[in-house]
C-alpha positions as CSV (number, residue, x, y, z in Angstrom):
1,M,-25.0,19.5,34.5
2,I,-22.7,16.5,34.3
3,V,-18.9,16.9,34.6
4,L,-16.6,14.0,33.8
5,D,-13.1,14.8,35.0
6,E,-9.8,13.3,33.9
7,W,-11.7,11.1,31.5
8,A,-8.6,10.1,29.4
9,R,-7.5,8.1,32.4
10,T,-10.8,6.3,33.0
11,R,-10.5,2.6,32.0
12,Y,-14.2,2.2,31.2
13,G,-14.8,5.6,29.7
14,A,-16.7,4.4,26.6
15,I,-19.0,2.1,28.7
16,L,-19.7,4.7,31.4
17,F,-20.4,7.4,28.8
18,E,-23.2,5.3,27.2
19,Q,-24.7,4.8,30.6
20,I,-24.5,8.5,31.5
21,R,-25.6,10.0,28.2
22,P,-29.3,9.2,28.5
23,A,-29.5,11.5,31.5
24,M,-29.1,14.4,29.0
25,E,-32.0,13.5,26.8
26,A,-34.3,16.1,28.4
27,G,-31.6,18.8,28.2
28,G,-28.7,20.0,30.3
29,Q,-25.0,20.3,29.8
30,L,-22.3,17.6,29.7
31,I,-18.7,18.6,30.2
32,I,-15.8,16.1,29.6
33,L,-12.4,17.4,30.6
34,S,-9.0,15.8,31.0
35,T,-5.3,16.1,30.7
36,A,-4.4,14.2,27.6
37,N,-3.2,10.6,28.0
38,G,-1.8,9.7,24.6
39,M,-4.1,8.8,21.7
40,A,-5.1,5.2,22.4
41,N,-8.2,5.9,24.5
42,W,-11.8,7.0,24.3
43,F,-11.1,10.6,25.2
44,Y,-8.9,11.2,22.2
45,E,-11.2,9.3,19.9
46,T,-14.1,11.5,21.0
47,W,-12.0,14.7,20.7
48,S,-11.0,13.8,17.2
49,K,-14.5,13.0,16.1
50,S,-15.8,16.2,17.5
51,V,-13.1,18.3,15.8
52,A,-14.1,16.5,12.5
53,G,-17.7,17.3,13.1
54,L,-18.7,13.7,13.5
55,M,-19.9,14.3,17.1
56,S,-21.8,17.3,18.5
57,F,-19.4,18.2,21.3
58,F,-17.9,21.7,21.2
59,T,-14.1,21.4,21.7
60,V,-12.1,23.7,23.9
61,F,-8.3,23.5,24.3
62,L,-6.5,25.2,27.2
63,P,-2.8,25.8,26.5
64,W,-0.3,26.0,29.3
65,W,-0.5,29.9,29.4
66,A,-4.2,29.8,30.0
67,R,-3.5,29.9,33.8
68,P,-2.8,33.5,34.9
69,G,0.8,34.2,36.0
70,R,2.5,31.8,33.7
71,T,5.1,33.4,31.4
72,A,7.6,32.2,28.8
73,A,10.3,32.4,31.4
74,W,8.3,30.2,33.8
75,Y,7.7,27.7,31.0
76,E,11.4,27.5,30.1
77,Q,12.3,26.9,33.8
78,E,9.8,24.2,34.2
79,R,10.9,22.5,31.0
80,R,14.5,22.5,32.2
81,N,13.5,20.9,35.5
82,S,11.6,18.1,33.7
83,N,13.2,14.7,33.2
84,D,10.7,13.6,30.4
85,S,10.1,16.1,27.6
86,N,7.1,14.2,26.3
87,K,5.4,14.1,29.6
88,F,6.2,17.7,30.2
89,K,4.5,18.7,26.9
90,E,1.5,16.5,27.8
91,N,1.0,18.4,31.0
92,Y,1.9,21.8,29.6
93,P,0.9,21.7,26.0
94,S,0.9,24.5,23.5
95,T,-1.4,22.8,20.9
96,P,-3.8,19.8,21.0
97,I,-1.3,17.8,18.8
98,E,1.4,18.4,21.4
99,A,-1.0,17.3,24.2
100,F,-2.0,14.1,22.5
101,R,1.5,12.9,21.7
102,A,1.2,9.3,20.6
103,S,2.8,6.6,22.6
104,G,4.5,3.8,20.9
105,N,6.6,3.5,17.7
106,V,5.1,6.2,15.5
107,R,6.2,6.5,11.9
108,F,6.1,10.3,11.7
109,D,8.1,12.2,14.2
110,H,6.2,14.4,16.7
111,A,8.1,17.5,15.6
112,W,6.9,17.0,12.0
113,I,3.3,16.8,13.1
114,E,3.6,19.8,15.4
115,A,5.1,21.9,12.6
116,Q,1.8,21.4,10.7
117,A,-0.4,22.2,13.7
118,K,-0.2,26.0,13.0
119,N,-1.8,25.4,9.6
120,I,-5.0,23.7,10.9
121,R,-8.1,25.8,10.2
122,P,-11.9,25.2,10.3
123,G,-12.5,25.7,6.6
124,I,-14.6,28.1,4.5
125,P,-18.4,28.2,5.3
126,P,-20.4,26.1,2.8
127,S,-22.4,29.3,1.9
128,E,-19.2,30.5,0.2
129,W,-18.4,27.3,-1.7
130,P,-19.0,27.1,-5.5
131,A,-22.5,25.9,-6.2
132,S,-21.1,22.6,-7.7
133,L,-19.8,21.6,-4.2
134,R,-22.7,22.5,-1.9
135,G,-24.4,19.1,-2.1
136,V,-21.2,17.1,-1.5
137,P,-21.2,15.5,2.0
138,G,-18.2,15.0,4.2
139,L,-16.4,17.9,2.5
140,S,-14.2,20.6,4.0
141,V,-13.0,23.4,1.7
142,F,-9.9,25.4,2.8
143,K,-9.1,27.4,-0.4
144,L,-11.3,28.0,-3.4
145,P,-10.0,27.1,-6.9
146,E,-7.5,29.6,-8.2
147,Y,-6.9,30.6,-11.8
148,G,-3.9,28.9,-13.4
149,H,-3.4,26.4,-10.5
150,R,-3.4,22.6,-11.2
151,Y,-4.9,20.2,-8.7
152,I,-4.8,16.4,-8.1
153,I,-7.2,14.3,-6.1
154,P,-5.8,11.1,-4.8
155,A,-8.4,8.8,-3.3
156,D,-8.3,5.9,-0.8
157,V,-11.4,3.8,-1.4
158,A,-13.3,1.9,1.3
159,E,-16.3,-0.5,1.3
160,G,-18.9,2.0,2.1
161,K,-20.4,0.3,5.2
162,E,-20.7,1.9,8.7
163,T,-18.2,-0.7,10.1
164,S,-15.7,-0.2,7.3
165,N,-12.8,2.2,6.9
166,Y,-13.4,5.7,5.4
167,D,-13.3,6.9,1.8
168,A,-10.8,9.7,1.8
169,A,-9.5,12.2,-0.8
170,P,-7.5,15.4,-0.2
171,V,-7.5,18.0,-3.0
172,I,-3.8,19.0,-3.4
173,D,-2.4,22.0,-5.3
174,A,0.0,20.2,-7.6
175,D,2.5,23.1,-7.7
176,T,2.6,24.0,-4.0
177,W,1.5,20.8,-2.3
178,E,-1.0,22.7,-0.2
179,E,-4.2,20.9,0.9
180,V,-7.1,23.0,-0.5
181,A,-10.0,20.6,0.3
182,R,-10.7,17.3,2.0
183,L,-13.4,14.7,1.3
184,H,-14.0,12.1,4.1
185,G,-16.9,9.7,4.7
186,Q,-18.4,6.3,4.1
187,W,-20.2,5.8,0.8
188,E,-20.9,3.2,-1.8
189,P,-18.1,3.3,-4.4
190,D,-20.3,4.8,-7.2
191,L,-21.4,7.6,-4.9
192,F,-17.8,8.3,-3.9
193,A,-16.9,8.5,-7.6
194,Q,-19.7,11.1,-8.0
195,W,-18.2,13.3,-5.3
196,L,-14.7,12.9,-6.7
197,M,-16.0,14.0,-10.1
198,A,-17.7,17.1,-8.6
199,L,-14.5,18.0,-6.9
200,G,-12.4,17.3,-10.1
201,R,-14.7,19.5,-12.3
202,T,-14.7,22.4,-9.7
203,Y,-10.9,22.3,-9.2
204,G,-10.2,22.2,-13.0
205,T,-7.8,24.6,-14.7
206,L,-7.4,26.4,-18.0
207,V,-4.6,25.1,-20.2
208,E,-3.4,26.7,-23.5
209,N,-3.9,24.6,-26.6
210,T,-0.6,25.1,-28.6
211,N,-1.9,23.3,-31.7
212,Y,-2.8,26.6,-33.3
213,P,-0.5,28.9,-35.3
214,A,1.5,31.3,-33.1
215,S,0.0,34.2,-35.0
216,S,-3.6,33.2,-34.0
217,P,-5.3,34.2,-30.8
218,K,-4.6,32.0,-27.8
219,H,-7.0,29.1,-27.4
220,W,-7.7,27.8,-23.9
221,E,-9.1,24.5,-22.9
222,E,-10.7,23.7,-19.5
223,H,-9.2,20.5,-17.9
224,N,-10.6,18.7,-14.9
225,A,-8.3,18.0,-11.9
226,V,-6.5,14.6,-12.1
227,V,-8.4,12.0,-10.0
228,I,-6.2,9.1,-8.8
229,P,-8.3,6.4,-7.1
230,E,-6.6,3.5,-5.4
231,R,-6.8,0.5,-7.7
232,N,-7.4,-2.1,-5.0
233,N,-10.6,-3.9,-4.0
234,H,-13.5,-1.4,-4.1
235,G,-11.3,1.1,-6.0
236,H,-12.1,-0.9,-9.2
237,A,-15.8,0.1,-8.8
238,V,-14.8,3.8,-8.5
239,L,-12.7,3.5,-11.7
240,V,-15.6,1.8,-13.5
241,T,-17.9,4.6,-12.6
242,L,-15.5,7.3,-13.7
243,K,-15.1,5.5,-17.0
244,M,-18.8,5.1,-17.5
245,K,-19.4,8.8,-16.8
246,G,-16.6,9.8,-19.2
247,Y,-14.6,11.6,-16.6
248,E,-11.0,12.5,-17.5
249,P,-8.2,12.7,-16.6
250,V,-7.7,9.7,-14.4
251,G,-4.2,9.3,-13.1
252,L,-2.1,6.4,-14.4
253,G,-0.1,4.1,-12.1
254,H,3.4,2.7,-12.6
255,D,2.1,0.2,-15.2
256,G,0.3,2.8,-17.2
257,A,-3.2,1.6,-16.2
258,P,-5.7,4.0,-14.6
259,G,-5.6,4.2,-10.8
260,W,-2.9,3.6,-8.2
261,E,-2.1,0.0,-7.1
262,T,-1.1,-0.2,-3.5
263,N,1.1,-3.2,-2.8
264,G,4.0,-4.4,-0.8
265,K,6.4,-2.2,-2.8
266,T,4.3,1.0,-3.5
267,K,2.9,1.4,0.0
268,P,6.3,1.7,1.9
269,E,7.6,3.9,-1.0
270,G,4.6,6.2,-0.6
271,I,4.8,6.4,3.1
272,D,8.5,7.2,2.9
273,L,7.7,10.1,0.5
274,L,5.1,11.4,2.9
275,A,7.6,11.2,5.8
276,Q,10.1,13.2,3.8
277,A,7.5,15.8,2.8
278,L,6.5,16.2,6.5
279,R,10.1,16.4,7.6
280,E,11.1,19.0,5.0
281,V,7.8,20.8,5.4
282,Y,7.1,20.5,1.7
283,I,3.4,20.0,2.3
284,T,0.7,22.2,4.0
285,I,-2.1,20.4,5.8
286,H,-5.1,22.3,6.9
287,D,-7.4,19.4,8.0
288,A,-7.3,18.4,11.7
289,T,-8.6,14.9,11.0
290,T,-5.7,14.3,8.5
291,L,-3.1,15.5,11.0
292,N,-4.6,13.3,13.8
293,E,-4.3,10.3,11.5
294,M,-0.7,11.1,10.8
295,S,0.0,11.4,14.5
296,V,-1.2,7.9,15.3
297,Y,0.2,6.1,12.2
298,K,2.7,3.6,13.6
299,K,5.5,1.2,12.7
300,L,3.9,-2.3,13.2
301,K,5.3,-5.8,13.5
302,K,7.0,-7.5,10.6
303,G,8.1,-4.1,9.2
304,T,4.7,-2.8,8.1
305,T,3.0,0.5,9.0
306,G,-0.5,1.4,9.7
307,A,-3.1,2.7,12.3
308,E,-4.0,0.4,15.2
309,P,-7.7,0.1,16.0
310,P,-9.8,2.1,16.8
311,F,-7.9,4.6,14.6
312,Y,-7.8,5.0,10.8
313,D,-5.2,5.8,8.2
314,D,-7.3,6.4,5.1
315,L,-6.2,10.1,4.7
316,V,-2.6,9.0,5.3
317,M,-2.8,6.6,2.4
318,A,-4.5,9.1,0.2
319,W,-1.7,11.6,0.7
320,S,0.9,8.9,0.1
321,I,-0.8,8.0,-3.2
322,G,-0.8,11.7,-4.2
323,L,2.9,12.3,-3.5
324,S,3.8,9.0,-5.2
325,Y,1.8,10.1,-8.3
326,L,3.5,13.5,-8.4
327,Q,7.0,11.9,-8.2
328,L,6.0,9.4,-11.0
329,Q,5.1,12.4,-13.2
330,L,8.6,13.9,-12.7
331,V,10.2,10.5,-13.5
332,R,8.2,10.2,-16.7
333,K,9.1,13.8,-17.7
334,T,12.8,13.6,-17.0
335,S,13.4,9.9,-17.7
336,R,15.5,9.6,-14.6
337,K,15.2,7.5,-11.4
338,L,14.5,9.5,-8.2
339,T,15.5,8.2,-4.7
340,A,13.9,11.1,-2.9
341,M,11.1,13.6,-3.3
342,P,12.3,17.0,-4.7
343,S,10.7,20.2,-3.5
344,P,7.2,21.0,-4.7
345,L,7.8,23.5,-7.5
346,A,10.5,21.3,-9.1
347,A,8.3,18.2,-9.0
348,Y,5.4,19.0,-11.1
349,R,5.6,22.4,-12.8
350,G,6.1,22.5,-16.6
């Protein structure tokens, strides 16, 4: 058995880990434990990858009440005696998100992230998924498709190499803004398009065709979920594959062309919409990896925002694309300019 203690505060944690790991090749147990020390370190990165299933560690979180004898009254007294509320929650956390409070100038307030922490869940076992999804890699399913619900699938597209960013696509209930599934991995653009089509067909919905006389029986048509790939760089290859395969519908951007263009104007607008949706608790996030990305997303120099290495923001960008698309649909429907994001049911229903 190897025990690495307070590993979040070890300067050379990544290097030492690679030297220690070969000792476990013949079997044994490796335990890495620590008080959290923000998010810009190897310990947090390893925790996040393990939660996402990208590493084989089994994660265990011990909240402040795990130690016998600690009560709510004890906690409140200790909190009042602390001079630094952030450090207090780091040492006496209630959730992993609270423990791993990001240092630095984060874009999304800690309280907004913590409000979503209670929604995090492991997902439905693959054996219970629809057959059309069981071969899709990098997928987590939190809710199965529901009759009468409409879904959108915004997608942030990467290069597909091991050293590149990730392809990311949440499946969002367009009426309630709840995350029902999440696709996350590194694929060639045409493969990513295939997984998006599988999701879109599975999360389709039945829509009444009103072109028939009122006296005739109702006629229903099955519509795929709207897929909205980013129309930047490798996103063009995804759009080409969708077109070649005849997939519809593909979401239209501000200019009426398929896909969503991320630029100096649409990116900050989308991030602002996501900030409002988190602050007002309009959205429901079930995926731990998504929430981790949101918790380390920062305000950068020169007024931009993003994730600093070694962290990623692909799921953040996918969510901002999704909310921007929903707002655009309301603008097109009502022919009025919006300065803020309305509540979910008002934004897309009808």
